[in-house]
Backbone as a printed PyTorch tensor [residue, N CA C, xyz], in Angstrom:
tensor([[[  0.8460,  -1.1900,   0.0000],
         [  0.0000,   0.0000,   0.0000],
         [  0.8810,   1.2400,   0.0000]],

        [[  0.5410,   2.2130,  -0.7860],
         [  1.3270,   3.4420,  -0.8900],
         [  1.0370,   4.4290,   0.2320]],

        [[ -0.1100,   4.2960,   0.8820],
         [ -0.4990,   5.2160,   1.9480],
         [  0.0140,   4.6740,   3.2740]],

        [[  1.0480,   5.3270,   3.8090],
         [  1.6890,   4.8740,   5.0430],
         [  1.6860,   6.0310,   6.0370]],

        [[  1.0080,   5.8510,   7.1520],
         [  0.9300,   6.8800,   8.1990],
         [  0.5550,   8.2480,   7.6490]],

        [[ -0.4170,   8.2800,   6.7530],
         [ -0.9180,   9.5420,   6.2200],
         [ -0.0790,  10.1490,   5.1130]],

        [[  0.9750,   9.4620,   4.6810],
         [  1.8130,   9.9420,   3.5840],
         [  1.7190,   8.9640,   2.4170]],

        [[  1.9010,   9.4940,   1.2140],
         [  1.9790,   8.6250,   0.0500],
         [  3.4570,   8.4190,  -0.2470]],

        [[  3.8910,   7.1700,  -0.1770],
         [  5.3020,   6.8330,  -0.3260],
         [  5.5100,   6.1520,  -1.6750]],

        [[  6.2510,   6.8230,  -2.5520],
         [  6.4880,   6.3370,  -3.9090],
         [  7.9490,   5.9100,  -4.0400]],

        [[  8.2180,   4.6810,  -3.6650],
         [  9.5600,   4.1070,  -3.7570],
         [  9.5510,   3.0320,  -4.8390]],

        [[ 10.5630,   2.9950,  -5.6770],
         [ 10.6580,   2.0010,  -6.7360],
         [ 10.3950,   2.6120,  -8.0900]],

        [[ 10.1630,   1.7510,  -9.0480],
         [  9.9510,   2.1880, -10.4260],
         [  8.5740,   2.8120, -10.6250]],

        [[  8.4970,   3.7890, -11.5030],
         [  7.2180,   4.3720, -11.8990],
         [  6.5960,   3.4010, -12.9040]],

        [[  5.4910,   2.8030, -12.5440],
         [  4.8530,   1.7790, -13.3730],
         [  5.1360,   0.4010, -12.8020]],

        [[  4.6970,  -0.5960, -13.4890],
         [  4.8900,  -1.9630, -13.0170],
         [  6.2390,  -2.5020, -13.4730]],

        [[  6.7710,  -3.4400, -12.7170],
         [  8.0210,  -4.0830, -13.0980],
         [  7.8900,  -5.5820, -12.8820]],

        [[  8.7860,  -6.3170, -13.4870],
         [  8.7510,  -7.7680, -13.3370],
         [  9.0770,  -8.2050, -11.9200]],

        [[  9.6960,  -7.3240, -11.1380],
         [ 10.0520,  -7.6490,  -9.7590],
         [  9.0120,  -7.1910,  -8.7490]],

        [[  7.9680,  -6.4870,  -9.2160],
         [  6.8960,  -6.0490,  -8.3310],
         [  7.2610,  -4.9000,  -7.4210]],

        [[  8.3020,  -4.1400,  -7.7770],
         [  8.7280,  -3.0510,  -6.9030],
         [  8.3180,  -1.6750,  -7.4200]],

        [[  7.3230,  -1.6210,  -8.2980],
         [  6.8910,  -0.3500,  -8.8450],
         [  5.5830,   0.1310,  -8.2580]],

        [[  5.1690,   1.3050,  -8.6960],
         [  3.8790,   1.8700,  -8.2950],
         [  3.2250,   2.4450,  -9.5360]],

        [[  1.9080,   2.4040,  -9.5690],
         [  1.1610,   2.8420, -10.7480],
         [  0.2880,   4.0450, -10.4280]],

        [[ -0.1890,   4.6850, -11.4780],
         [ -1.1000,   5.8130, -11.3020],
         [ -2.3990,   5.3480, -10.6480]],

        [[ -2.8480,   4.1640, -10.9580],
         [ -4.0690,   3.6290, -10.3440],
         [ -3.9010,   3.4990,  -8.8400]],

        [[ -2.7350,   3.0460,  -8.4130],
         [ -2.4740,   2.9170,  -6.9730],
         [ -2.3940,   4.2810,  -6.2920]],

        [[ -1.7930,   5.2540,  -6.9650],
         [ -1.6970,   6.6020,  -6.3900],
         [ -3.0770,   7.2340,  -6.2740]],

        [[ -3.8980,   7.1050,  -7.3070],
         [ -5.2610,   7.6490,  -7.2620],
         [ -6.0440,   6.9990,  -6.1190]],

        [[ -5.9000,   5.7000,  -5.9450],
         [ -6.5690,   5.0000,  -4.8470],
         [ -6.0930,   5.4810,  -3.4880]],

        [[ -4.7860,   5.6930,  -3.3530],
         [ -4.2280,   6.1790,  -2.0840],
         [ -4.7380,   7.5820,  -1.7690]],

        [[ -4.8180,   8.4380,  -2.7940],
         [ -5.3570,   9.7880,  -2.5880],
         [ -6.8200,   9.7340,  -2.1590]],

        [[ -7.5870,   8.8530,  -2.7550],
         [ -9.0030,   8.7240,  -2.4000],
         [ -9.1550,   8.2510,  -0.9550]],

        [[ -8.3430,   7.2740,  -0.5460],
         [ -8.4130,   6.7900,   0.8400],
         [ -7.9690,   7.8640,   1.8270]],

        [[ -7.0070,   8.6710,   1.4190],
         [ -6.5070,   9.7450,   2.2820],
         [ -7.5430,  10.8490,   2.4490]],

        [[ -8.3100,  11.1120,   1.4120],
         [ -9.3350,  12.1610,   1.4520],
         [ -8.9950,  13.2820,   0.4950]],

        [[ -9.9460,  13.6340,  -0.3450],
         [ -9.7040,  14.5990,  -1.4140],
         [ -9.4220,  16.0150,  -0.9310]],

        [[ -9.8660,  16.3570,   0.2550],
         [ -9.6710,  17.7260,   0.7520],
         [ -8.5150,  17.8520,   1.7370]],

        [[ -7.9470,  16.7330,   2.1530],
         [ -6.8690,  16.7470,   3.1550],
         [ -5.5180,  17.0180,   2.5100]],

        [[ -4.6820,  17.7960,   3.1970],
         [ -3.3140,  17.9950,   2.7530],
         [ -2.5890,  16.6520,   2.7890]],

        [[ -1.6180,  16.4940,   1.9000],
         [ -0.9120,  15.2180,   1.8230],
         [  0.5720,  15.4480,   1.5570]],

        [[  1.4020,  14.6290,   2.1880],
         [  2.8310,  14.5960,   1.9130],
         [  3.1110,  13.4140,   1.0040]],

        [[  3.9360,  13.6460,  -0.0080],
         [  4.3380,  12.5940,  -0.9340],
         [  5.8520,  12.4580,  -0.8300]],

        [[  6.3250,  11.2450,  -0.5740],
         [  7.7580,  10.9770,  -0.4730],
         [  8.1770,  10.1270,  -1.6670]],

        [[  9.2740,  10.5370,  -2.3220],
         [  9.7170,   9.8610,  -3.5440],
         [ 11.1570,   9.3730,  -3.3990]],

        [[ 11.3840,   8.1550,  -3.8540],
         [ 12.7160,   7.5950,  -4.0740],
         [ 12.5710,   6.6530,  -5.2600]],

        [[ 12.8790,   7.1630,  -6.4500],
         [ 12.5960,   6.3980,  -7.6610],
         [ 13.6150,   6.6960,  -8.7560]],

        [[ 14.0600,   5.6390,  -9.4540],
         [ 14.9470,   5.8420, -10.5990],
         [ 14.1910,   6.2310, -11.8710]],

        [[ 12.8670,   6.3420, -11.7790],
         [ 12.0480,   6.6900, -12.9380],
         [ 11.3020,   5.4840, -13.4660]],

        [[ 10.8810,   5.5720, -14.6950],
         [ 10.1180,   4.4750, -15.2860],
         [  9.2450,   4.9600, -16.4160]],

        [[  8.0080,   4.5100, -16.4250],
         [  7.0770,   4.7820, -17.5240],
         [  6.6170,   6.2430, -17.5100]],

        [[  6.8830,   6.9310, -18.6010],
         [  6.5200,   8.3450, -18.7130],
         [  5.0160,   8.5420, -18.6010]],

        [[  4.2330,   7.6890, -19.2420],
         [  2.7800,   7.8460, -19.1970],
         [  2.2490,   7.7090, -17.7760]],

        [[  2.8150,   6.8110, -17.0010],
         [  2.4100,   6.6680, -15.5970],
         [  2.8190,   7.9030, -14.7960]],

        [[  4.0200,   8.4100, -15.0400],
         [  4.4880,   9.6140, -14.3460],
         [  3.5950,  10.8110, -14.6090]],

        [[  3.1810,  10.9830, -15.8540],
         [  2.2880,  12.0990, -16.2000],
         [  0.9350,  11.9310, -15.5200]],

        [[  0.4150,  10.7190, -15.5230],
         [ -0.8810,  10.4730, -14.8770],
         [ -0.8020,  10.7370, -13.3760]],

        [[  0.2990,  10.3540, -12.7270],
         [  0.4670,  10.6050, -11.2920],
         [  0.5920,  12.1000, -11.0380]],

        [[  1.3880,  12.7930, -11.8490],
         [  1.5100,  14.2410, -11.7220],
         [  0.1390,  14.9080, -11.7990]],

        [[ -0.6610,  14.5170, -12.7880],
         [ -1.9900,  15.1190, -12.9690],
         [ -2.9200,  14.7970, -11.8060]],

        [[ -2.8260,  13.5930, -11.2570],
         [ -3.6520,  13.2360, -10.0970],
         [ -3.2800,  14.0890,  -8.8890]],

        [[ -1.9870,  14.2970,  -8.6790],
         [ -1.5510,  15.1340,  -7.5480],
         [ -1.9420,  16.5900,  -7.7720]],

        [[ -1.8350,  17.0500,  -9.0030],
         [ -2.2130,  18.4300,  -9.3250],
         [ -3.7080,  18.6660,  -9.1080]],

        [[ -4.5240,  17.6560,  -9.3910],
         [ -5.9770,  17.7800,  -9.2380],
         [ -6.4270,  17.6290,  -7.7900]],

        [[ -5.5440,  17.1270,  -6.9180],
         [ -5.9100,  16.9280,  -5.5080],
         [ -6.2710,  18.2730,  -4.8860]],

        [[ -7.3650,  18.3240,  -4.1470],
         [ -7.8700,  19.5950,  -3.6110],
         [ -7.1180,  20.0710,  -2.3770]],

        [[ -6.4870,  19.1590,  -1.6600],
         [ -5.6660,  19.5550,  -0.5160],
         [ -4.2820,  19.9730,  -0.9950]],

        [[ -3.5110,  20.5280,  -0.0760],
         [ -2.1430,  20.9270,  -0.3980],
         [ -1.2800,  19.6770,  -0.5370]],

        [[ -0.4290,  19.6400,  -1.5680],
         [  0.4730,  18.5140,  -1.8050],
         [  1.9050,  18.9950,  -1.5790]],

        [[  2.6090,  18.3380,  -0.6700],
         [  4.0120,  18.6280,  -0.4120],
         [  4.8220,  17.4050,  -0.8060]],

        [[  5.8400,  17.6100,  -1.6390],
         [  6.6600,  16.5000,  -2.1190],
         [  8.0540,  16.5950,  -1.5110]],

        [[  8.5340,  15.4730,  -1.0020],
         [  9.8970,  15.3610,  -0.5000],
         [ 10.5950,  14.2670,  -1.2850]],

        [[ 11.7680,  14.5740,  -1.8170],
         [ 12.5740,  13.5650,  -2.4890],
         [ 13.5330,  13.0080,  -1.4470]],

        [[ 13.3140,  11.7590,  -1.0470],
         [ 14.1190,  11.1510,   0.0050],
         [ 15.5170,  10.7770,  -0.4710]],

        [[ 15.6760,  10.4330,  -1.7340],
         [ 16.9940,  10.0810,  -2.2630],
         [ 17.1300,  10.5660,  -3.7010]],

        [[ 16.3130,  10.0160,  -4.6050],
         [ 16.4000,  10.3960,  -6.0130],
         [ 14.9960,  10.3870,  -6.6370]],

        [[ 14.8020,  11.3270,  -7.5630],
         [ 13.5750,  11.3580,  -8.3620],
         [ 14.0350,  11.5790,  -9.8010]],

        [[ 14.4310,  10.4920, -10.4500],
         [ 14.9890,  10.5830, -11.7930],
         [ 13.9230,  10.3540, -12.8600]],

        [[ 14.1850,  10.8470, -14.0390],
         [ 13.3680,  10.5950, -15.2180],
         [ 11.8880,  10.8540, -14.9390]],

        [[ 11.0330,   9.8340, -15.1050],
         [  9.5850,  10.0200, -14.9260],
         [  9.2440,  10.4350, -13.4950]],

        [[ 10.0340,  10.0410, -12.5270],
         [  9.7660,  10.4200, -11.1380],
         [  9.9920,  11.9200, -10.9210]],

        [[ 10.8670,  12.5260, -11.7220],
         [ 11.0860,  13.9750, -11.5930],
         [  9.8420,  14.7440, -12.0170]],

        [[  9.0800,  14.1970, -12.9590],
         [  7.8150,  14.8270, -13.3610],
         [  6.8260,  14.7970, -12.2100]],

        [[  6.7920,  13.6940, -11.4790],
         [  5.8990,  13.5810, -10.3230],
         [  6.2780,  14.6240,  -9.2850]],

        [[  7.5670,  14.8090,  -9.0710],
         [  8.0470,  15.7530,  -8.0610],
         [  7.6860,  17.1960,  -8.3750]],

        [[  7.4790,  17.4940,  -9.6490],
         [  7.1350,  18.8810, -10.0230],
         [  5.7680,  19.2360,  -9.5020]]])
């Protein structure tokens, strides 16, 4: 689950991977819904990047969130993950 103690934690590849260590836009949208559309949310990222289409969809979901979104890069936000961080 991406929602951990009220934060959305995006660690691993953007999109699915054969090793199961990625996160998808569907999972992020679900985590935002469980957190609450009007509540402020912290997003933590540590990702080498991945699928551009997933990164754009996650960025748009965070942008559409009605609460304040604060992003912290815990280690790296490369490639598609850098789009999410914006």
